[in-house]
SEVOMAR-334654 format. One record per residue (C-alpha): x negated, y, z negated; residue number from 1; residue in one letter. Coordinates in steps of 0.05 Angstrom, whole numbers, plus 5000, padded with zeros to 4 digits. Layout:
BEGIN
> X	Y	Z	NUM	A $
...
This chain:
BEGIN
> 8506	6949	8033	1	X $
> 8559	6989	7995	2	X $
> 8632	6974	8006	3	X $
> 8663	7011	8065	4	X $
> 8596	7027	8098	5	X $
> 8594	7027	8174	6	X $
> 8532	7025	8216	7	X $
> 8526	7049	8288	8	X $
> 8474	7071	8339	9	X $
> 8464	7146	8344	10	X $
> 8411	7173	8391	11	X $
> 8366	7112	8385	12	X $
> 8366	7109	8309	13	X $
> 8421	7088	8261	14	X $
> 8471	7129	8224	15	X $
> 8501	7104	8158	16	X $
> 8570	7131	8141	17	X $
> 8609	7109	8080	18	X $
> 8682	7102	8099	19	X $
> 8672	7151	8154	20	X $
> 8673	7206	8102	21	X $
> 8616	7203	8053	22	X $
> 8542	7208	8069	23	X $
> 8506	7195	8134	24	X $
> 8431	7188	8147	25	X $
> 8387	7185	8208	26	X $
> 8329	7140	8189	27	X $
> 8275	7113	8234	28	X $
> 8280	7042	8208	29	X $
> 8257	6975	8236	30	X $
> 8326	6941	8239	31	X $
> 8398	6962	8240	32	X $
> 8416	6914	8184	33	X $
> 8368	6945	8134	34	X $
> 8389	7008	8098	35	X $
> 8319	7016	8071	36	X $
> 8345	7011	8000	37	X $
> 8346	6936	7989	38	X $
> 8320	6877	8029	39	X $
> 8279	6887	8093	40	X $
> 8206	6874	8100	41	X $
> 8162	6872	8039	42	X $
> 8110	6927	8031	43	X $
> 8053	6941	7985	44	X $
> 8099	6985	7944	45	X $
> 8141	6923	7929	46	X $
> 8082	6881	7908	47	X $
> 8069	6864	7835	48	X $
> 7996	6884	7847	49	X $
> 7979	6951	7815	50	X $
> 7945	6989	7871	51	X $
> 7899	7049	7866	52	X $
> 7870	7101	7913	53	X $
> 7907	7145	7963	54	X $
> 7973	7123	7990	55	X $
> 7970	7091	8059	56	X $
> 8008	7112	8121	57	X $
> 8051	7049	8116	58	X $
> 8068	7065	8043	59	X $
> 8085	7137	8061	60	X $
> 8133	7115	8116	61	X $
> 8164	7060	8075	62	X $
> 8176	7100	8011	63	X $
> 8202	7162	8047	64	X $
> 8250	7120	8089	65	X $
> 8277	7084	8028	66	X $
> 8286	7148	7988	67	X $
> 8320	7186	8043	68	X $
> 8366	7128	8059	69	X $
> 8386	7121	7986	70	X $
> 8398	7196	7979	71	X $
> 8439	7195	8044	72	X $
> 8481	7137	8018	73	X $
> 8496	7177	7956	74	X $
> 8460	7126	7912	75	X $
> 8425	7173	7863	76	X $
> 8402	7116	7818	77	X $
> 8364	7079	7872	78	X $
> 8336	7144	7902	79	X $
> 8313	7168	7834	80	X $
> 8278	7101	7820	81	X $
> 8236	7115	7882	82	X $
> 8208	7179	7851	83	X $
> 8155	7191	7797	84	X $
> 8206	7226	7752	85	X $
> 8272	7187	7749	86	X $
> 8297	7224	7689	87	X $
> 8297	7291	7725	88	X $
> 8312	7264	7795	89	X $
> 8375	7225	7782	90	X $
> 8419	7281	7752	91	X $
> 8395	7327	7807	92	X $
> 8412	7277	7863	93	X $
> 8478	7261	7830	94	X $
> 8495	7335	7826	95	X $
> 8484	7341	7902	96	X $
> 8553	7309	7912	97	X $
> 8587	7320	7844	98	X $
> 8568	7392	7832	99	X $
> 8547	7421	7899	100	X $
> 8605	7384	7931	101	X $
> 8566	7360	7992	102	X $
> 8617	7315	8026	103	X $
> 8573	7291	8083	104	X $
> 8499	7295	8098	105	X $
> 8455	7273	8155	106	X $
> 8381	7271	8139	107	X $
> 8331	7268	8196	108	X $
> 8258	7256	8179	109	X $
> 8203	7286	8220	110	X $
> 8130	7267	8232	111	X $
> 8088	7260	8169	112	X $
> 8029	7307	8158	113	X $
> 7983	7270	8111	114	X $
> 8028	7245	8054	115	X $
> 8080	7299	8065	116	X $
> 8144	7283	8105	117	X $
> 8187	7339	8130	118	X $
> 8262	7329	8145	119	X $
> 8325	7367	8163	120	X $
> 8390	7363	8128	121	X $
> 8457	7374	8164	122	X $
> 8511	7375	8111	123	X $
> 8583	7391	8102	124	X $
> 8605	7425	8038	125	X $
> 8678	7419	8016	126	X $
> 8713	7453	7957	127	X $
> 8788	7461	7944	128	X $
> 8805	7457	8018	129	X $
> 8749	7501	8042	130	X $
> 8696	7466	8086	131	X $
> 8633	7492	8119	132	X $
> 8572	7464	8153	133	X $
> 8505	7473	8119	134	X $
> 8436	7461	8151	135	X $
> 8366	7469	8123	136	X $
> 8296	7438	8125	137	X $
> 8255	7411	8067	138	X $
> 8200	7362	8053	139	X $
> 8175	7309	8005	140	X $
> 8106	7283	7987	141	X $
> 8089	7210	7971	142	X $
> 8039	7197	7915	143	X $
> 8011	7138	7878	144	X $
> 8046	7125	7812	145	X $
> 7998	7136	7754	146	X $
> 8020	7073	7715	147	X $
> 8053	7029	7766	148	X $
> 8008	7040	7825	149	X $
> 8070	7043	7869	150	X $
> 8079	7093	7925	151	X $
> 8132	7142	7899	152	X $
> 8163	7208	7919	153	X $
> 8130	7264	7880	154	X $
> 8192	7293	7848	155	X $
> 8205	7367	7854	156	X $
> 8273	7401	7856	157	X $
> 8252	7428	7924	158	X $
> 8261	7358	7952	159	X $
> 8336	7372	7950	160	X $
> 8331	7443	7976	161	X $
> 8268	7485	7990	162	X $
> 8292	7543	7946	163	X $
> 8307	7500	7885	164	X $
> 8258	7506	7827	165	X $
> 8248	7472	7760	166	X $
> 8306	7483	7714	167	X $
> 8353	7504	7770	168	X $
> 8414	7469	7800	169	X $
> 8460	7471	7859	170	X $
> 8534	7487	7850	171	X $
> 8593	7500	7894	172	X $
> 8655	7535	7869	173	X $
> 8687	7603	7858	174	X $
> 8631	7652	7851	175	X $
> 8621	7682	7782	176	X $
> 8604	7750	7810	177	X $
> 8642	7795	7857	178	X $
> 8616	7807	7927	179	X $
> 8582	7872	7947	180	X $
> 8563	7908	8010	181	X $
> 8498	7943	7991	182	X $
> 8482	8003	8032	183	X $
> 8421	8047	8037	184	X $
> 8421	8121	8019	185	X $
> 8448	8138	8088	186	X $
> 8504	8086	8087	187	X $
> 8467	8033	8129	188	X $
> 8485	7962	8107	189	X $
> 8429	7923	8075	190	X $
> 8428	7848	8086	191	X $
> 8382	7792	8065	192	X $
> 8376	7771	8138	193	X $
> 8349	7839	8162	194	X $
> 8310	7855	8100	195	X $
> 8289	7789	8069	196	X $
> 8248	7821	8014	197	X $
> 8313	7849	7985	198	X $
> 8345	7780	7977	199	X $
> 8332	7775	7903	200	X $
> 8348	7848	7891	201	X $
> 8415	7843	7926	202	X $
> 8432	7781	7884	203	X $
> 8415	7820	7821	204	X $
> 8456	7881	7842	205	X $
> 8515	7837	7858	206	X $
> 8512	7803	7789	207	X $
> 8505	7869	7753	208	X $
> 8549	7916	7793	209	X $
> 8595	7874	7837	210	X $
> 8655	7886	7794	211	X $
> 8642	7959	7785	212	X $
> 8636	7966	7860	213	X $
> 8707	7938	7868	214	X $
> 8689	7870	7897	215	X $
> 8725	7804	7889	216	X $
> 8699	7733	7884	217	X $
> 8696	7681	7939	218	X $
> 8677	7607	7946	219	X $
> 8603	7594	7952	220	X $
> 8545	7546	7944	221	X $
> 8490	7575	7900	222	X $
> 8429	7561	7859	223	X $
> 8440	7569	7784	224	X $
> 8382	7610	7757	225	X $
> 8338	7577	7704	226	X $
> 8336	7644	7670	227	X $
> 8400	7660	7632	228	X $
> 8393	7733	7650	229	X $
> 8372	7719	7722	230	X $
> 8413	7726	7784	231	X $
> 8441	7663	7819	232	X $
> 8421	7656	7891	233	X $
> 8476	7646	7943	234	X $
> 8459	7595	7996	235	X $
> 8526	7585	8033	236	X $
> 8591	7624	8035	237	X $
> 8653	7580	8047	238	X $
> 8704	7635	8035	239	X $
> 8684	7708	8031	240	X $
> 8707	7751	7975	241	X $
> 8724	7825	7985	242	X $
> 8659	7863	7985	243	X $
> 8654	7926	7942	244	X $
> 8609	7980	7971	245	X $
> 8547	7995	7930	246	X $
> 8503	8055	7945	247	X $
> 8429	8045	7934	248	X $
> 8369	8090	7939	249	X $
> 8335	8045	7991	250	X $
> 8318	8079	8057	251	X $
> 8330	8027	8112	252	X $
> 8276	8057	8157	253	X $
> 8225	8058	8101	254	X $
> 8246	7987	8080	255	X $
> 8237	7962	8151	256	X $
> 8167	7991	8151	257	X $
> 8152	7958	8084	258	X $
> 8175	7891	8112	259	X $
> 8128	7900	8172	260	X $
> 8072	7923	8127	261	X $
> 8070	7863	8081	262	X $
> 8071	7816	8141	263	X $
> 8001	7840	8159	264	X $
> 7971	7801	8100	265	X $
> 7987	7741	8060	266	X $
> 8005	7752	7986	267	X $
> 8021	7826	7999	268	X $
> 8070	7868	7960	269	X $
> 8089	7942	7967	270	X $
> 8136	7992	7934	271	X $
> 8154	8063	7951	272	X $
> 8187	8119	7911	273	X $
> 8206	8191	7921	274	X $
> 8163	8234	7874	275	X $
> 8214	8290	7866	276	X $
> 8269	8243	7841	277	X $
> 8241	8174	7826	278	X $
> 8288	8142	7876	279	X $
> 8261	8075	7901	280	X $
> 8257	8077	7977	281	X $
> 8228	8008	7991	282	X $
> 8206	7943	7958	283	X $
> 8176	7886	7999	284	X $
> 8135	7822	7988	285	X $
> 8103	7769	8031	286	X $
> 8083	7714	7983	287	X $
> 8081	7638	7988	288	X $
> 8114	7631	7920	289	X $
> 8171	7679	7933	290	X $
> 8154	7720	7871	291	X $
> 8174	7793	7873	292	X $
> 8106	7819	7851	293	X $
> 8122	7888	7877	294	X $
> 8168	7902	7817	295	X $
> 8155	7845	7768	296	X $
> 8080	7832	7775	297	X $
> 8030	7841	7719	298	X $
> 7959	7845	7743	299	X $
> 7899	7891	7736	300	X $
> 7904	7951	7783	301	X $
> 7829	7963	7792	302	X $
> 7806	8033	7810	303	X $
> 7876	8059	7825	304	X $
> 7878	8066	7750	305	X $
> 7828	8122	7756	306	X $
> 7886	8169	7770	307	X $
> 7907	8162	7697	308	X $
> 7836	8161	7673	309	X $
> 7821	8226	7710	310	X $
> 7882	8258	7679	311	X $
> 7857	8236	7611	312	X $
> 7787	8264	7624	313	X $
> 7815	8331	7646	314	X $
> 7865	8336	7589	315	X $
> 7812	8320	7536	316	X $
> 7765	8372	7562	317	X $
> 7714	8320	7584	318	X $
> 7711	8344	7658	319	X $
> 7750	8374	7716	320	X $
> 7759	8358	7789	321	X $
> 7705	8406	7810	322	X $
> 7661	8394	7749	323	X $
> 7594	8358	7753	324	X $
> 7588	8285	7734	325	X $
> 7535	8231	7734	326	X $
> 7544	8170	7778	327	X $
> 7486	8122	7762	328	X $
> 7487	8050	7789	329	X $
> 7506	8022	7722	330	X $
> 7523	8041	7650	331	X $
> 7526	8001	7586	332	X $
> 7584	8003	7538	333	X $
> 7578	7966	7472	334	X $
> 7522	7924	7503	335	X $
> 7562	7905	7563	336	X $
> 7539	7930	7631	337	X $
> 7586	7961	7682	338	X $
> 7564	7976	7752	339	X $
> 7587	8006	7817	340	X $
> 7602	7967	7880	341	X $
> 7536	7942	7906	342	X $
> 7503	7984	7851	343	X $
> 7510	8048	7892	344	X $
> 7494	8115	7860	345	X $
> 7507	8188	7876	346	X $
> 7447	8234	7867	347	X $
> 7471	8296	7904	348	X $
> 7503	8333	7846	349	X $
> 7570	8297	7851	350	X $
> 7635	8325	7823	351	X $
> 7690	8285	7790	352	X $
> 7731	8294	7854	353	X $
> 7675	8265	7897	354	X $
> 7663	8209	7848	355	X $
> 7738	8192	7850	356	X $
> 7735	8192	7927	357	X $
> 7675	8145	7927	358	X $
> 7706	8103	7871	359	X $
> 7646	8110	7825	360	X $
> 7661	8067	7764	361	X $
> 7605	8094	7721	362	X $
> 7629	8167	7728	363	X $
> 7696	8146	7697	364	X $
> 7664	8110	7638	365	X $
> 7604	8153	7619	366	X $
> 7640	8219	7605	367	X $
> 7689	8189	7555	368	X $
> 7638	8168	7504	369	X $
> 7639	8236	7467	370	X $
> 7711	8226	7445	371	X $
> 7689	8181	7388	372	X $
> 7706	8109	7379	373	X $
> 7775	8116	7348	374	X $
> 7803	8164	7398	375	X $
> 7771	8134	7460	376	X $
> 7802	8065	7445	377	X $
> 7871	8096	7445	378	X $
> 7864	8155	7495	379	X $
> 7883	8117	7558	380	X $
> 7943	8083	7523	381	X $
> 7967	8151	7499	382	X $
> 7958	8184	7567	383	X $
> 7994	8128	7604	384	X $
> 8053	8127	7558	385	X $
> 8062	8201	7541	386	X $
> 8052	8230	7611	387	X $
> 8062	8172	7661	388	X $
> 8121	8135	7628	389	X $
> 8085	8068	7624	390	X $
> 8084	8014	7572	391	X $
> 8149	8031	7536	392	X $
> 8188	7973	7566	393	X $
> 8245	8022	7575	394	X $
> 8253	8033	7650	395	X $
> 8327	8025	7670	396	X $
> 8319	8019	7745	397	X $
> 8383	7980	7758	398	X $
> 8344	7916	7771	399	X $
> 8294	7875	7732	400	X $
> 8225	7909	7732	401	X $
> 8163	7909	7689	402	X $
> 8140	7977	7666	403	X $
> 8065	7970	7665	404	X $
> 8021	7957	7605	405	X $
> 7962	7999	7580	406	X $
> 7949	7974	7509	407	X $
> 7898	8003	7460	408	X $
> 7833	7967	7466	409	X $
> 7766	7956	7432	410	X $
> 7693	7950	7450	411	X $
> 7679	7933	7523	412	X $
> 7752	7925	7540	413	X $
> 7759	8000	7529	414	X $
> 7710	8015	7584	415	X $
> 7741	7962	7628	416	X $
> 7809	7995	7620	417	X $
> 7783	8061	7647	418	X $
> 7771	8028	7714	419	X $
> 7835	7987	7715	420	X $
> 7809	7921	7687	421	X $
> 7812	7893	7617	422	X $
> 7883	7885	7591	423	X $
> 7913	7937	7636	424	X $
> 7970	7907	7677	425	X $
> 8009	7939	7734	426	X $
> 8050	7924	7796	427	X $
> 8059	7964	7860	428	X $
> 8123	7998	7834	429	X $
> 8084	8022	7772	430	X $
> 8026	8049	7814	431	X $
> 8074	8083	7864	432	X $
> 8105	8117	7803	433	X $
> 8036	8137	7777	434	X $
> 8020	8170	7843	435	X $
> 8088	8203	7845	436	X $
> 8076	8231	7775	437	X $
> 8007	8258	7793	438	X $
> 8036	8292	7854	439	X $
> 8101	8318	7824	440	X $
> 8071	8339	7757	441	X $
> 8121	8300	7716	442	X $
> 8146	8228	7709	443	X $
> 8212	8212	7743	444	X $
> 8233	8141	7725	445	X $
> 8243	8097	7787	446	X $
> 8314	8075	7801	447	X $
> 8352	8038	7855	448	X $
> 8424	8054	7839	449	X $
> 8451	8120	7812	450	X $
> 8448	8132	7737	451	X $
> 8522	8151	7739	452	X $
> 8542	8081	7760	453	X $
> 8533	8054	7689	454	X $
> 8510	8115	7649	455	X $
> 8445	8080	7630	456	X $
> 8390	8119	7596	457	X $
> 8329	8135	7638	458	X $
> 8259	8133	7609	459	X $
> 8226	8202	7602	460	X $
> 8155	8229	7592	461	X $
> 8122	8295	7577	462	X $
> 8105	8336	7639	463	X $
> 8031	8340	7656	464	X $
> 7999	8404	7629	465	X $
> 7991	8462	7678	466	X $
> 7934	8451	7728	467	X $
> 7927	8376	7716	468	X $
> 7974	8356	7772	469	X $
> 7940	8406	7819	470	X $
> 7871	8375	7804	471	X $
> 7896	8303	7811	472	X $
> 7931	8320	7877	473	X $
> 7867	8352	7902	474	X $
> 7827	8290	7885	475	X $
> 7877	8245	7919	476	X $
> 7878	8289	7982	477	X $
> 7801	8290	7985	478	X $
> 7799	8214	7979	479	X $
> 7846	8207	8038	480	X $
> 7814	8260	8083	481	X $
> 7740	8270	8069	482	X $
> 7689	8230	8109	483	X $
> 7663	8199	8045	484	X $
> 7732	8181	8019	485	X $
> 7746	8108	8011	486	X $
> 7819	8118	8035	487	X $
> 7804	8162	8095	488	X $
> 7804	8107	8148	489	X $
> 7867	8073	8124	490	X $
> 7904	8141	8121	491	X $
> 7878	8168	8187	492	X $
> 7945	8160	8223	493	X $
> 7988	8184	8166	494	X $
> 8015	8254	8178	495	X $
> 8033	8312	8132	496	X $
> 8005	8329	8065	497	X $
> 7973	8265	8043	498	X $
> 7928	8234	7990	499	X $
> 7908	8165	7966	500	X $
> 7865	8121	7920	501	X $
> 7835	8053	7934	502	X $
> 7823	7998	7883	503	X $
> 7794	7928	7877	504	X $
> 7807	7885	7816	505	X $
> 7767	7824	7796	506	X $
> 7811	7768	7773	507	X $
> 7786	7706	7735	508	X $
> 7785	7646	7779	509	X $
> 7790	7685	7844	510	X $
> 7730	7685	7890	511	X $
> 7755	7750	7923	512	X $
> 7780	7811	7887	513	X $
> 7853	7836	7892	514	X $
> 7862	7894	7941	515	X $
> 7899	7955	7915	516	X $
> 7918	8020	7948	517	X $
> 7964	8077	7929	518	X $
> 7980	8140	7968	519	X $
> 8029	8195	7984	520	X $
> 8053	8234	8044	521	X $
> 8099	8292	8034	522	X $
> 8154	8269	7986	523	X $
> 8139	8194	7990	524	X $
> 8091	8154	7947	525	X $
> 8075	8081	7958	526	X $
> 8029	8029	7928	527	X $
> 8008	7960	7953	528	X $
> 7975	7898	7925	529	X $
> 7944	7843	7967	530	X $
> 7921	7789	7921	531	X $
> 7852	7763	7939	532	X $
> 7851	7815	7995	533	X $
> 7783	7846	7979	534	X $
> 7770	7920	7984	535	X $
> 7830	7965	7976	536	X $
> 7822	8003	8041	537	X $
> 7817	7940	8082	538	X $
> 7880	7903	8063	539	X $
> 7927	7941	8017	540	X $
> 7911	8007	8054	541	X $
> 7943	7989	8121	542	X $
> 8005	7964	8084	543	X $
> 8014	8031	8049	544	X $
> 7999	8071	8112	545	X $
> 8053	8032	8150	546	X $
> 8104	8052	8097	547	X $
> 8083	8124	8092	548	X $
> 8087	8134	8167	549	X $
> 8161	8119	8161	550	X $
> 8173	8171	8110	551	X $
> 8192	8246	8113	552	X $
């Protein structure tokens, strides 16, 4: 045992404390004299025999105890040797005390589930005379070493803290960015605790605008972002800096509805904007990986893309909302068949508006053939960029966003693009903007802080020609109100002037399609994605409806 270590009974298990100051650990061990790091009873993990097959319950218990005890003692070398990646584990574990300035830690393991062992950490962080308690829960998994056959901790940075990812590190010190008090458009304070989906956004806003808002730095524990341009994530505040007030475009009521909405389904994301201005009113996510897909995602939008395709058809003189179309069960483009859901067809003299409401794929592929090969391969790309502000990588929203991508295409990918497949990539913020443009008649770049704050240049686009917006709005309204509309059920309890479009996107490797839905009510447009959620009206639809009901 290390010099100065003292052992005593605490609640039926033992606590190890170095000099009464360093690290402590609760460990469910067999004997008080065994720290779990050296000595003690021999196990299969200590044997020279190279074992194979799944780790046993005894190995899981033994390895996790030894690792947690070594970590708790502050012995990064021994703890790292009990993982399957010593080279990465050792500096991370060393940094827990040296860089994160954790002065004391008590680690309490819970009951294993399979080969995964949960535990809680109760730590004390100290820096330049400032001290604060810090508690959190994490977990580790024990695996069989590929070459040694030993039972080892499967090393991930999240072993140290659940929010820590590859390439990131913990640090305590004087914060590099000034504190902010972000408020919504009505002056209501926005916090990570009340609006968890805004956590990353608030960190970004602080990094970018904290000093402009008049804030000062404090002493904090944070995660250093792996991305040089990314925002660090604050985990603990030891000494608060002065917070500068930062006005945002978020509407707290709409944001709260967005938070509720995404909780209805796993892997759900939603964004809402004001069509008349482009102001972002809400962004929310409910994803296991923590990724902000609502503003940074890049996936196929399915039939919600037909809003842009419809505009392209109308502007190129290929059809109109009330014009007749054909909706056969399937069509062929460059030898590749495209079909409707369950091969349905419309034989009762359908119009483009009705085909839009029923989400007839073939009606949005067949009419475009007369454009000629050269123009039809670029027509959607041109429409999306020139009139809907997409694909230019030039949105200056105030936070990191992706602007949608509608590249030129060839052969069957061209037809796939018309129905939101192929190489077309969007996220809910993009599709909320598309709907807002269709309703407003011109693109207004989304933004979350005023342009005047830093005089950044907003992206612009050409207004839609006269009559196009009127027809698009009529098609959206019909889809959300007509008995045959695929969005009618989801929008039933949304009041005011309303419209919507459903979408489903097939993704390689996914058994179930992604669910998309975009809609508007009065001066609010919202779009949602539920990955692997199925039909648009079933999953993404209720999320959007929840948001729209909170609007004007």
